[in-house]
N, C-alpha and C positions, 0 to 999 in steps of 0.2 A: 443529299449532303453536297456542299461545294467546298473546294479547296482553292484558296486564294494565295498563290505562291509568289513571294516577292523577294528580289535579290536586294542586298544592302546598297547603300550609296557609295559614291567614290571614296576610296581609302587612301591613306598616305602611301601605301605600297604601290598603287597604281601610278604614282608620280615617280617613284624611285627605281622603277624597272627592276624589281626583285621578284623572286618567287615567294608568293604569299602563303597559301595553304593554311597551315596552323600557326604561322607567324601572326601575332596579334596586334595588328595595326589599327589605330582609330580612324574615324571618318575625317576627311578633309573639311575645310569650310564649305566647299562646293557640295561635298557629300551630305553635310548637315542640311544645306538648302534643298538639295534633291529630296532628302527624306521628308523634310516638312512639307514640300509641295505635293509629294506622293501621298502623305497622310491626309492632307486636305481633300485630294482627289478621291481617295478611298472612302473618306467620311461622307462625301457627297453621293457616291455611286455604288460602292460595294462594301458596306459596313459589315465587318465580321462579328461573330459572337464571342470569339476567343482568339488570342494570338499565341503561337508557338514560335520560339526563336533558338537559334544557335547561341551558345554563350560567348562566342568571339566578339570582341568590342564592336567591330564594324556592323555586325548584324544585331547585336543586342541593342546598340544605340538607335539604329534604324527602327527596330521594334518598339523601343521605349517612346520614340517620337510619335509613332502610329498610335500606341496605347494611350498617350496624353491627348491625342486628338479624338479617338474613339470613346475612351473611358471604359473599356472592357478588360477582362483579365488577361494576364500575360504569364506564360509558363515557359521555363527554359528547358529545352530538350538537348542534351549533350550530343546525341546522334545526328543532329542537324549540322554539326560542324563540317567544315570543308575537308577535302582530302588530306589525310595525314602524309605530308610530303617529307617527313623526317628531316634528314640533314640538309635538305634544300631550303627549308623554311627561313626566309629572311635574307637569303644569299642573292647577290646580283645575278642576273641571268648570264652574263659574261663569265663571271668566276665560276658559276655552277657548271657551265659547259666545259670549262678547262679541268676543274677538279673531279667532276662526276659526269663524264660524257656517257650518253645512252649507248648501250650496245647496238651493234648494227642490226637493223630491223626492228629496234625498239625493245623495251623490257616486256618480257612475257607477262600475261595478265595475272598469272598465279604467283609471281615473285614480287615480294614487297621491296619498296625502296628502303635503303638503310635507315633504321630507327623509325620507320613509318609503316604504311600499309600497301598492300597490293591493289590493283584495280579491281580484282575479283572480290576482295574484302570490302572495298569501298562500295561496290554495287550491292553486295550482301547487306551492308549497313543501311544503305538507301532503301532496299526492299523491306528490311526489318522495321525501320522507323515509319515507312509508308503504311505498312499493315498495322503497326501499333496505333497510329493515328486514326486509321479507318475503324479499328475496334474500340479504342478508349474514348474517342471524341465523336462518335457517330451520333449522339444525341444533340449536337450542335448543327444548325442549318448551314452556317459558313464558318470555316476554320481558316485563319490566315497563318501562313508559314513564312517566316523570314530567315533566308539562309544564304547560300553562296552559289556561284555559277556551276561549279562541278556537281555539287549535291543536287541542285535543282534539275540539272540535266539527267541525273540518275533517277530521281524521283519521277520524272516524266517518262522515262524508260520503264520504270516499275508500273506506273499507271497504265501504260500501253501494252504491258506484259511482253516487252521485247526480250529476246534471248540475250545472253551475256556476249557482247561483242563491242567492238570499237568502230563500227562502220557509221553509226549515227550519233549526232550530238545536237543538243538544243541550247544554243547561245542565249544568254540573258544579259542585257545591258544594265547600267546603273539604275536601281529602283525599277527594273523591268517587272511587269506584273503578268502572271498567268492565271487563268480561271478555268478550273476543271470541275466537272459535275459527275457525280455518280447517282444514277436513277435506276433503282432495282438492279438488274444485271447489265445495264448499259453504261458505258463510260463515254463522256462527252467532253470534247475540248471546246470551250467557248472562245477563248483567244490565248495567244502566246506572246510574251515579251512586249506587252503594251507599254509604250513610253510617251504617250501624247501629253501627259502632264508636264514633261520636261520642256515642252514648247514655251511655257511661261518664262522659263530662264533664258532660253534662246531669244525670246521677244524683247526681254529686258536688255540684252547685250546687243 
C-alpha cells in the first residue's frame, strides 16, 4: 500500500498574513494553477486509486482538480482538517499576538487553545485518521490524501511512530507531495515534499 500525501495549493490566507487553521479560505488564482499542474504531474507519474480530502475549501478544491484529472473516486474525511486554532482562525498575526499572546515558554501540549484543540488532541486525531486509512482503505494500491501542512506533518510522525513531542516537524510547500509505502511490516519513505512540478510555473514567469 502506498500513501500519496499532498498539501493544497496557495490560499488567500497566505497573502493576508493571517492565522488560517480552520478559517475556510479558498485557493488563489495561483493556487488553482498549482493544483492543476500538480494534478497533471500525478496523473503521469503516481495515479492513485482513491482520493481522500479535508473538507476545507483550499484542500477540497485541490482534491477536486486532482479527481477531475485522474477520474477516480473522492471521499471527504473530516479528520483530515487542519489544526483547530479556535479564536485565532482568520485573525491577522499582529492582532493575534496582541490579543492572545502565547504564555512564556509556549502553550503546554495538553492545553487547548480557546475554542480549539490542544497539540496533543491534534496529534491524536492525526494518529486516528492515519490508522483508519490503513484499515479501511488497505485494499487500494495507492491512496491519495489531500490535506494541510500541520496535519501532514503529524501524519508523517504517526507513520514513523514518533513519540508525542514538538522537536520534529515536516514542512510541506504548496502542492508538495510525499510518497510513503507500507510493505508487510516495513514502512518506507520514497520522498518528501516533492515540488518539481511547480518548475513549470517558474519557467513561465
